[in-house]
PATOR-849922 format. One record per residue (C-alpha): residue number from 0; x, z, y. Coordinates in steps of 0.02 Angstrom, whole numbers, plus 32768, in hexadecimal, padded with zeros to 4 digits. Each point is the difference from the previous one (the first is absolute). Layout:
BEGIN
NODE,nr,u,w,v
NODE,NUM,X,Z,Y
...
# end
This chain:
BEGIN
NODE,nr,u,w,v
NODE,0,D4DD,ECDE,AE69
NODE,1,7F57,8046,8032
NODE,2,7F79,7FF5,7F7C
NODE,3,7F45,800E,800A
NODE,4,7F87,803D,7F7F
NODE,5,7F49,7FD1,8002
NODE,6,7F8E,8091,7FDD
NODE,7,7F53,7FDD,7FBB
NODE,8,7F70,800B,807A
NODE,9,7FBB,80AF,8006
NODE,10,7F87,8064,8067
NODE,11,802E,80A9,8045
NODE,12,7F9B,807C,8064
NODE,13,806A,8039,8094
NODE,14,7FE5,80A4,8058
NODE,15,7FF7,7FD6,80BA
NODE,16,80AC,8018,804A
NODE,17,803E,8045,80A4
NODE,18,7FC2,7F74,806B
NODE,19,7FAD,7F77,7FA0
NODE,20,7FEE,7F5C,805C
NODE,21,7F50,7FC7,8026
NODE,22,7FAB,7FD4,7F5D
NODE,23,8084,8054,7F92
NODE,24,7F8A,806D,7F9E
NODE,25,8052,7FFA,7F57
NODE,26,7F9F,7F6A,7FC1
NODE,27,8018,7FD0,7F4B
NODE,28,8021,7F59,7FB0
NODE,29,808F,7FC9,8071
NODE,30,808B,7F9A,7FAF
NODE,31,8096,8075,7FFB
NODE,32,80AE,7FC1,7FDA
NODE,33,809E,8062,7FE9
NODE,34,80AC,7FC2,8031
NODE,35,809D,8046,7FB0
NODE,36,80A7,8010,8058
NODE,37,80AC,8017,7FB1
NODE,38,8038,80AC,7FCB
NODE,39,804E,8061,8090
NODE,40,80AD,8025,7FB9
NODE,41,8030,80A0,8058
NODE,42,80A5,800E,7FA3
NODE,43,8042,7F73,806C
NODE,44,7FBD,8032,80AA
NODE,45,8030,80B7,7FE4
NODE,46,80B3,7FD5,7FD0
NODE,47,8044,8033,80AA
NODE,48,7FAB,80AA,7FF9
NODE,49,804F,8023,7F57
NODE,50,80AA,7FC1,803A
NODE,51,7FFA,807A,8092
NODE,52,7FF8,808D,7F80
NODE,53,80A9,7FD8,7FAF
NODE,54,808C,807F,8010
NODE,55,80A8,801E,7FAC
NODE,56,808F,8078,7FF1
NODE,57,80A0,7FBA,7FB0
NODE,58,8061,8059,7F78
NODE,59,8087,802A,8081
NODE,60,7F83,8077,8050
NODE,61,7FFE,806E,7F65
NODE,62,8036,80AF,8032
NODE,63,8067,8065,7F84
NODE,64,800F,80BC,7FFD
NODE,65,80A9,8054,800E
NODE,66,805D,7FE7,7F5B
NODE,67,8037,80B2,7FD3
NODE,68,8060,8003,7F5D
NODE,69,7FC7,7F51,7FD0
NODE,70,8069,7F7A,7FAF
NODE,71,8018,7FB2,80AA
NODE,72,8044,80A3,8045
NODE,73,807A,8008,7F6F
NODE,74,8041,7F55,802D
NODE,75,7FA3,7F99,7F7D
NODE,76,7FC0,7F54,802F
NODE,77,7F49,8031,7FFB
NODE,78,7F75,7F89,8031
NODE,79,7F83,8057,8070
NODE,80,7F4F,7FC4,7FD9
NODE,81,7FA5,7F9D,8086
NODE,82,7F54,7FB4,8013
NODE,83,7FCA,7F6C,8069
NODE,84,7F4B,800A,803F
NODE,85,7F93,7F6C,802E
NODE,86,7F49,8024,802B
NODE,87,7F73,7F88,8029
NODE,88,7F45,8011,8018
NODE,89,7F95,7FAC,7F7D
NODE,90,7F51,8036,8039
NODE,91,7FAA,806A,8083
NODE,92,8041,80A5,7FBA
NODE,93,807F,7FCF,7F7B
NODE,94,80BA,7FDD,8005
NODE,95,807B,7FBD,7F80
NODE,96,80A9,8056,7FFA
NODE,97,8092,7FA2,7FB5
NODE,98,8091,8070,7FC8
NODE,99,80AE,7FC1,7FD1
NODE,100,8071,8085,7FB5
NODE,101,80BD,8005,7FF5
NODE,102,803B,8088,7F89
NODE,103,808E,802F,7F8B
NODE,104,7FCA,7FC2,7F53
NODE,105,8041,80A1,7FB5
NODE,106,7F88,8068,8067
NODE,107,7F46,801A,7FE3
NODE,108,7FB0,7FEF,80AB
NODE,109,7F46,800E,8024
NODE,110,7FA5,7FE7,80A5
NODE,111,7F79,8067,8051
NODE,112,7F94,7F9F,807A
NODE,113,7FA4,8066,8084
NODE,114,7F80,7F89,804C
NODE,115,7FE4,8064,80A0
NODE,116,7F4C,802F,7FDA
NODE,117,8024,8094,7F8F
NODE,118,8009,7F9A,7F5F
NODE,119,809A,7FD6,7F99
NODE,120,803A,7F8A,7F77
NODE,121,809C,7FFB,7F95
NODE,122,8060,7F7A,7FA3
NODE,123,80AB,7FF2,7FAD
NODE,124,8084,7F9B,805C
NODE,125,8002,7F82,7F72
NODE,126,7FD4,7F72,8004
NODE,127,805C,7FF5,80A4
NODE,128,7F78,7F9A,8058
NODE,129,7F4E,8043,8000
NODE,130,7F61,7FF2,8065
NODE,131,7F79,8084,8017
NODE,132,7F57,7FF0,8056
NODE,133,7FAE,808D,805F
NODE,134,7F56,800B,8056
NODE,135,7FE4,8079,808F
NODE,136,7F57,8050,801C
NODE,137,8008,7FE3,80BC
NODE,138,8054,7F85,8073
NODE,139,809C,8043,8051
NODE,140,80BD,8005,8012
NODE,141,805A,8054,7F70
NODE,142,80B4,802F,7FD6
NODE,143,802B,7FD5,7F4B
NODE,144,8092,8067,7FC0
NODE,145,805D,7FD8,7F5F
NODE,146,806F,8087,7FB3
NODE,147,8081,7FD6,7F7A
NODE,148,800F,808B,7F81
NODE,149,8079,8023,7F71
NODE,150,7F9B,8080,7FA1
NODE,151,7FD1,8078,808B
NODE,152,8099,7FD8,806A
NODE,153,7FE0,7F9A,809D
NODE,154,807A,7F6E,8009
NODE,155,7FBB,7F9D,8093
NODE,156,7F68,7FD5,806C
NODE,157,7FC1,7F6B,805F
NODE,158,7F5F,7FE9,8061
NODE,159,7F9A,7F7B,8057
NODE,160,7F71,800B,807D
NODE,161,7F6B,7F95,7FCF
NODE,162,7F5B,7FDB,8054
NODE,163,7F61,7FC3,7FB1
NODE,164,7FB7,7F57,802B
NODE,165,7F58,8054,801E
NODE,166,7FCE,804B,80A7
NODE,167,7F7E,8086,8021
NODE,168,7F88,8013,8091
NODE,169,7FF6,8082,808A
NODE,170,7F65,7FF6,806F
NODE,171,8019,8006,80BC
NODE,172,7F85,8027,8089
NODE,173,7FCF,7F58,804F
NODE,174,8081,7FE4,8089
NODE,175,8028,7F6C,806E
NODE,176,80B1,7FBE,7FEB
NODE,177,7FF0,7F5E,8061
NODE,178,7F94,7FC0,808F
NODE,179,804A,7F73,8066
NODE,180,7F74,8013,8081
NODE,181,8032,80B2,802B
NODE,182,80BA,7FFD,7FDC
NODE,183,7FF3,8071,7F67
NODE,184,8090,7FDE,7F8A
NODE,185,8033,7F64,8060
NODE,186,8003,7FB8,80B0
NODE,187,7F55,7FE7,8051
NODE,188,7FFB,7F45,7FED
NODE,189,7FB3,7F82,7F8A
NODE,190,805B,7FC1,7F66
NODE,191,802D,7F4A,8023
NODE,192,7FD9,7F6C,7F93
NODE,193,806A,8008,7F61
NODE,194,8045,80A6,803D
NODE,195,8017,80A5,7FA5
NODE,196,7FCD,80B3,8028
NODE,197,8062,8090,7FB4
NODE,198,7FB0,80A1,7FC6
NODE,199,806A,809C,7FEB
NODE,200,7FBD,805B,7F67
NODE,201,8087,8076,7FC0
NODE,202,8016,8089,8082
NODE,203,7F60,7FD6,805D
NODE,204,7F69,8075,8001
NODE,205,805E,807A,7F8E
NODE,206,8013,7F7D,7F77
NODE,207,80A2,802D,7FA4
NODE,208,8099,7F98,7FE3
NODE,209,8004,7FA9,7F58
NODE,210,7F4E,7FC0,800C
NODE,211,7FF0,7F63,7F96
NODE,212,7F54,7FBC,802C
NODE,213,7F76,8026,807C
NODE,214,7F43,7FF1,800B
NODE,215,7FD7,7FB1,80A7
NODE,216,7F62,7FC3,8051
NODE,217,803B,7F67,8061
NODE,218,7F90,7FB9,8089
NODE,219,8016,7F5C,805C
NODE,220,7FAB,7FF6,80A9
NODE,221,7FFF,7F89,8095
NODE,222,804C,7F6B,7FA2
NODE,223,8006,7F61,8069
NODE,224,8003,7F86,7F6D
NODE,225,7FE2,7FF8,7F44
NODE,226,807C,804B,7F87
NODE,227,8029,808F,7F8C
NODE,228,807C,8090,7FF5
NODE,229,8076,802E,7F73
NODE,230,8037,80B4,7FE3
NODE,231,80A2,8022,7FA3
NODE,232,8099,8071,7FF3
NODE,233,807D,7FE6,808A
NODE,234,809E,7FB2,7FBA
NODE,235,7FA1,7F98,7F82
NODE,236,7FCF,7F4A,8009
NODE,237,7F63,7FD1,805F
NODE,238,7F7F,7FE5,7F76
NODE,239,7F8C,7F6A,7FF1
NODE,240,7F6C,8072,7FDC
NODE,241,7F84,8040,8084
NODE,242,7FB2,80A7,802B
NODE,243,7F8D,7FE2,8095
NODE,244,7FB2,7F59,8034
NODE,245,7FBB,7FE9,80AF
NODE,246,7FAF,7F85,807A
NODE,247,800A,7FFF,80BF
NODE,248,7FB9,809D,8051
NODE,249,7FDB,8053,7F5A
NODE,250,8026,80B6,7FD3
NODE,251,8027,800C,7F46
NODE,252,803E,8098,7F9D
NODE,253,8044,8006,7F50
NODE,254,804B,8087,7F93
NODE,255,80B3,7FDE,7FC8
NODE,256,8072,8056,7F83
NODE,257,80AB,7FC4,8038
NODE,258,80B0,8021,7FC3
NODE,259,8070,8056,807F
NODE,260,80AE,7FBE,8023
NODE,261,809A,8068,7FDB
NODE,262,800E,8020,80BB
NODE,263,7F51,804C,8002
NODE,264,7FA7,7F6F,8058
NODE,265,7F73,7F89,7FD6
NODE,266,7FEE,7F56,8055
NODE,267,7F62,7FA1,802E
NODE,268,801C,7F47,8018
NODE,269,7F84,7F9D,806A
NODE,270,7FEC,7F58,7FA9
NODE,271,7F9A,7FB2,808B
NODE,272,801B,7F8E,8094
NODE,273,7FBB,8080,807B
NODE,274,8027,80B1,8036
NODE,275,7F9F,809A,7FC9
NODE,276,7FFA,80BD,8002
NODE,277,8021,8069,7F65
NODE,278,7FC7,80AF,7FD0
NODE,279,803A,8060,7F66
NODE,280,7FBF,80AA,7FC4
NODE,281,8050,805F,7F70
NODE,282,7F96,805D,7F7F
NODE,283,8084,8028,7F7F
NODE,284,80A9,7FD3,7FB7
NODE,285,805A,7FEC,7F5A
NODE,286,80A7,804A,7FCE
NODE,287,806A,8031,7F6A
NODE,288,7FCA,80B5,8017
NODE,289,7F83,8046,7F84
NODE,290,7F58,8000,805A
NODE,291,7F5F,7FA7,7FCD
NODE,292,7FEA,7F73,7F85
NODE,293,7F70,7F84,8001
NODE,294,7F67,7FF3,7F92
NODE,295,7F9A,7F60,800F
NODE,296,7F45,8007,7FE7
NODE,297,7F78,7F83,7FE0
NODE,298,7FB6,7FE5,80AF
NODE,299,7F75,807D,8022
NODE,300,7F8F,8014,8098
NODE,301,8001,80AC,8050
NODE,302,7FB3,7FDA,80AC
NODE,303,7F77,7F88,8036
NODE,304,7FA4,802B,809F
NODE,305,7F7D,7F7B,7FD9
NODE,306,7FC6,806C,7F6E
NODE,307,8035,80AE,8037
NODE,308,8089,8008,7F7C
NODE,309,8087,807F,8028
NODE,310,7FB8,8022,80AD
NODE,311,7F5E,7FEF,8062
NODE,312,7F9C,7F5F,7FF6
NODE,313,800B,7F8D,8096
NODE,314,8087,7FBC,8070
NODE,315,808C,8070,803C
NODE,316,7FDD,801C,80B9
NODE,317,8074,7FC1,8087
NODE,318,8099,8072,800C
NODE,319,7FB4,8063,7F71
NODE,320,8057,803E,7F65
NODE,321,7FD9,8049,7F56
NODE,322,805C,8054,7F70
NODE,323,7FE7,7FD8,7F4A
NODE,324,8037,8054,7F60
NODE,325,8089,7FA5,7FA0
NODE,326,803D,807F,7F80
NODE,327,7F90,7FF7,7F68
NODE,328,7FB5,7F56,802B
NODE,329,802A,7F52,7FC1
NODE,330,807D,8047,7F84
NODE,331,806B,8059,8085
NODE,332,803A,80AD,7FC2
NODE,333,801A,809D,8067
NODE,334,80BD,7FE9,7FEF
NODE,335,8000,7F5C,8062
NODE,336,8061,8005,80A3
NODE,337,7FCD,7F55,8042
NODE,338,7F83,7F79,7FD2
NODE,339,8005,7F42,8002
NODE,340,7F60,7FB7,8046
NODE,341,7FAF,7F5F,8033
NODE,342,7F9B,801F,809F
NODE,343,7F7F,7F84,8040
NODE,344,7FA3,7FF6,80A5
NODE,345,7F56,7FA9,7FF7
NODE,346,7F8D,7FC7,808D
NODE,347,8059,8058,8091
NODE,348,7F9C,7FFD,80A1
NODE,349,809B,7FE3,806A
NODE,350,80BA,7FE7,7FED
NODE,351,806F,8094,7FDA
NODE,352,806C,8050,7F7D
NODE,353,7FF6,807D,7F71
NODE,354,8078,8090,7FE2
NODE,355,8012,8055,7F56
NODE,356,805A,80A7,7FFF
NODE,357,800F,80A3,7F9D
NODE,358,7F96,806A,8077
NODE,359,801B,8061,809F
NODE,360,8016,7FA1,80A3
NODE,361,7FF7,7F43,7FEB
NODE,362,80A9,7FAC,801E
NODE,363,801A,7F70,8078
NODE,364,8029,7F8A,7F71
NODE,365,7F83,7F82,7FBA
NODE,366,7FE0,7FBD,7F52
NODE,367,7F81,7F77,801D
NODE,368,7FD7,7F98,809A
NODE,369,7F5E,7F9F,800C
NODE,370,7F98,7F96,8075
NODE,371,7F44,8007,801B
NODE,372,7F9E,7FCD,7F66
NODE,373,809D,7FE9,7F97
NODE,374,800E,803A,7F4C
NODE,375,80B6,8026,7FDD
NODE,376,8061,806A,7F84
NODE,377,80AD,804D,7FFE
NODE,378,8064,8066,7F85
NODE,379,8026,80B2,8032
NODE,380,8076,8082,7FB8
NODE,381,7FD5,80A8,804B
NODE,382,8032,80B5,7FDF
NODE,383,7F75,806E,7FBD
NODE,384,7FDA,809A,8067
NODE,385,8015,80B1,7FB9
NODE,386,7F44,8008,7FE9
NODE,387,8003,7F68,7F8D
NODE,388,7FB2,7F8F,8084
NODE,389,802E,7F70,8072
NODE,390,7FB4,7FD7,80A9
NODE,391,7FCE,7F5A,804D
NODE,392,7FE7,7FE1,80BA
NODE,393,7FA7,7F6C,804E
NODE,394,8068,7FD1,8098
NODE,395,7F7B,7F89,8042
NODE,396,7F7F,802E,8083
NODE,397,7F70,7FCE,7F8D
NODE,398,7FD0,8019,7F4B
NODE,399,803F,7FAE,7F61
NODE,400,7FE9,800F,7F45
NODE,401,8097,803C,7F9C
NODE,402,8022,7FE5,7F47
NODE,403,8090,8051,7FA1
NODE,404,803F,7FD2,7F52
NODE,405,8087,8068,7FAB
NODE,406,8083,7F9F,7F9D
NODE,407,8082,8084,7FD7
NODE,408,8053,80A4,802F
NODE,409,80AA,8053,8011
NODE,410,8023,80A8,7FAE
NODE,411,8094,8062,7FB8
NODE,412,7FB4,7FEB,7F53
NODE,413,7FF0,7F43,800D
NODE,414,807D,7FA5,7F92
NODE,415,8017,7F58,8056
NODE,416,808C,7FE5,807D
NODE,417,8014,7F70,8079
NODE,418,8081,7F7C,7FD8
NODE,419,802D,7F94,8095
NODE,420,8012,7F45,7FED
NODE,421,802A,7F71,8073
NODE,422,7F60,7FB4,8049
NODE,423,7FC9,7F75,7F8C
NODE,424,7F6C,7F89,7FF5
NODE,425,7FA0,800F,7F5C
NODE,426,7F87,7F70,801B
NODE,427,7FB2,7F92,8086
NODE,428,7F64,7F9B,7FD7
NODE,429,802D,7F82,8087
NODE,430,8089,7FC4,7F8A
NODE,431,7F80,7FD8,7F7B
NODE,432,7FA7,7F7A,8065
NODE,433,7F5A,805D,7FF7
NODE,434,7FC5,80AC,803B
NODE,435,7FB7,808D,7F99
NODE,436,7F48,7FDA,7FE7
NODE,437,7F77,8077,8035
NODE,438,7FCE,8088,7F84
NODE,439,80A2,7FDE,7FA1
NODE,440,809B,8065,7FDE
NODE,441,80B9,7FEC,7FE4
NODE,442,804D,8068,7F76
NODE,443,80B9,8024,7FF1
NODE,444,806F,805A,7F85
NODE,445,807F,807F,803E
NODE,446,80AD,8020,7FB7
NODE,447,7FD9,7FB5,7F56
NODE,448,7F80,8088,7FE1
NODE,449,807C,808F,801A
NODE,450,7F91,809C,8002
NODE,451,8082,8060,8065
NODE,452,7FCC,7F98,8096
NODE,453,7F63,804E,8048
NODE,454,7FE1,7FA7,80A5
NODE,455,803E,7F78,8076
NODE,456,8019,800A,80BC
NODE,457,7FC0,7F58,803D
NODE,458,7FC3,7FAD,809D
NODE,459,7F69,7F91,7FE1
NODE,460,7FD9,7F7C,8083
NODE,461,7F61,7F98,8004
NODE,462,800B,7F5D,8063
NODE,463,7F92,7F68,8019
NODE,464,7F61,8056,7FC0
NODE,465,7F66,7F91,8001
NODE,466,7F8A,8091,801F
NODE,467,7FF1,80BC,8013
NODE,468,8032,8071,7F71
NODE,469,8073,8085,7FBD
NODE,470,808C,8015,7F81
NODE,471,7FFD,807F,7F74
NODE,472,809E,8029,7F9E
NODE,473,7FF4,8062,7F5D
NODE,474,804F,8013,7F54
NODE,475,7FBE,7F8A,7F7B
NODE,476,7FB1,804E,7F65
NODE,477,8043,7F6F,7F97
NODE,478,80AD,7FF6,7FB6
NODE,479,806D,7F68,801C
NODE,480,7FF0,7FDC,7F46
NODE,481,7F43,7FFA,8016
NODE,482,8011,7F78,8083
NODE,483,807C,7FA0,7F98
NODE,484,7F90,800E,7F68
NODE,485,7F61,7FD6,805D
NODE,486,7FA5,80A0,7FCF
NODE,487,7FFF,8056,80A9
NODE,488,7F63,8054,8042
NODE,489,7FBB,7FE6,80AE
NODE,490,804D,807B,807D
NODE,491,7F8E,805C,8079
NODE,492,804A,8015,80AE
NODE,493,7FF3,80B0,8048
NODE,494,7F8F,8034,808D
NODE,495,808A,7FF8,8081
NODE,496,805D,7F84,806E
NODE,497,80B3,7FE8,8036
NODE,498,7FEC,7F88,8091
NODE,499,7F72,7FAB,805A
NODE,500,7FFE,7F57,8057
NODE,501,7F96,7F8A,8065
NODE,502,7FFC,7F43,8006
NODE,503,80AC,7FB1,801A
NODE,504,8055,80A5,802D
NODE,505,80A7,8032,7FB4
NODE,506,7FFD,80B7,7FCB
NODE,507,808A,8067,7FAA
NODE,508,7FFB,80AD,7FB2
NODE,509,8073,806F,7F9C
NODE,510,7FC2,8016,7F4E
NODE,511,8049,8084,7F8D
NODE,512,7FBF,7FAE,7F63
NODE,513,7FED,8067,7F61
NODE,514,803D,7FA0,7F68
NODE,515,7F8C,8065,7F8F
NODE,516,8017,8015,7F46
NODE,517,8022,7F48,7FDF
NODE,518,8075,7FD7,8091
NODE,519,7F8B,7F74,8035
NODE,520,7FBE,7FFB,80B3
NODE,521,7F68,7FA2,8041
NODE,522,7FEB,7FBA,80B1
NODE,523,7F47,7FDB,801E
NODE,524,7FBB,7F8A,8085
NODE,525,7F59,8056,801E
NODE,526,7FBF,7F72,806C
NODE,527,7F97,7F6B,7FCF
NODE,528,807B,7F8F,805B
NODE,529,80B5,7FD6,7FD2
NODE,530,8098,804A,8054
NODE,531,80BD,7FFA,7FF2
NODE,532,805A,809E,7FCB
NODE,533,80B7,8031,8011
NODE,534,8048,809A,7FAC
NODE,535,80AC,8046,802D
NODE,536,8053,8091,7FA6
NODE,537,806F,8085,8051
NODE,538,8014,808B,7F80
NODE,539,7FB5,8049,7F63
NODE,540,7FDF,80AA,7FB2
NODE,541,8044,802E,7F55
NODE,542,7FF6,809C,7F94
NODE,543,80A7,8002,7FA4
# end
């Protein structure tokens, strides 16, 4: 049952955001109200990911060395020791190993467990049923070997191959995997109403087999009617969530982190009554191989051409580009291999697209499509060039302002790994009977306050807005106990935005939302007018 909590009227001075609507100057004295949503119980929606990590090796697989001079060789009815192994994942990097021993009660048998990462444990074979937990430093696939010892004499071995639930990220040069207009990755024809396009991920563009999830920029173009698309792993059920919403004739991009089917494919389902074209560009992938983990950051602005922040002041010229330093800015260290951004175009002089890339020649892929005068944002995950910079190209024939906010980074030192979940809707204000009021926020608890969870992969969709505005998502400085006890302080939204909208337009965007120190996330309606907000979850990041 959804609950609401009235928050006392308070004034707050707001730093002007990416693209404030007319008159949104951070005025004080507005009546602000917070709305709470139920705790997002990740233990339930992640159950499938943990189940996929189960593995076993029965006692009958125990291998015994040749019995030279043993009681068995002399004809005695010896009982050779065995061990049954059952392993399951219990967190991003941890497994639980259940051991069941069968031994001769007259023998003193101990076990040596080699976890596959260079560490070992030991335990006697009594009691006969035991469980041990082990946490790996990095995501991966490991062979756990159990040796049964009588003193120093090896009496038997069994082993099981386990894989962590967590997945680590490998950046990929922006590359087009699908374009139904040009016949790239599929036939050169539009996707029909309620039809599905397939994207080959594993084995395409040098992406290896065994990939578990992929970072894609998905663009809908030339739709004939209203609708939305849903991106999911091939072989799974078509979800009820959405990734990209569109109207007739509109070109709309959105970043997606999607699970990959066991056959290496991702599906895009067109939930609309008309046909459309689809484009998908890859910028990275996740796998069980040790690579880069994720570190979420409080949103921080690193580029604003209106002010000359991170580059020259003034609009980026038509077909112009610029590079900007990423390493050492916004909390991004020199070890980072890729960066998670929110990129916004403001006041473009004509329609076009924006391309974000690690440097060198600009690829043919696009990250953000826009029309003349439109303010629009999109999430971007992009590799960082060897010089610590990224580049941005304006693909329009006339100038536009560009704003970039950093929200996180991927590096080998980062602890958090991605845990895939089935697409799930967290909340939908349309079900409440009233929208989220202007200058108000929704706050939600994540995983019962589990501090191992560091960020959520969500898709936020604004619909039915009564004016122009933008959404800001940030960790809440208050604990859940503070809200329950009524002693919370007033949160200050950051100087950043996650998506921008205009009157009555439906706009989605991927949001990798940091859960902060309190595992409470705020969704701010930075407009003076109400709007409906839907938030879908697709994965989360966890440390252990």
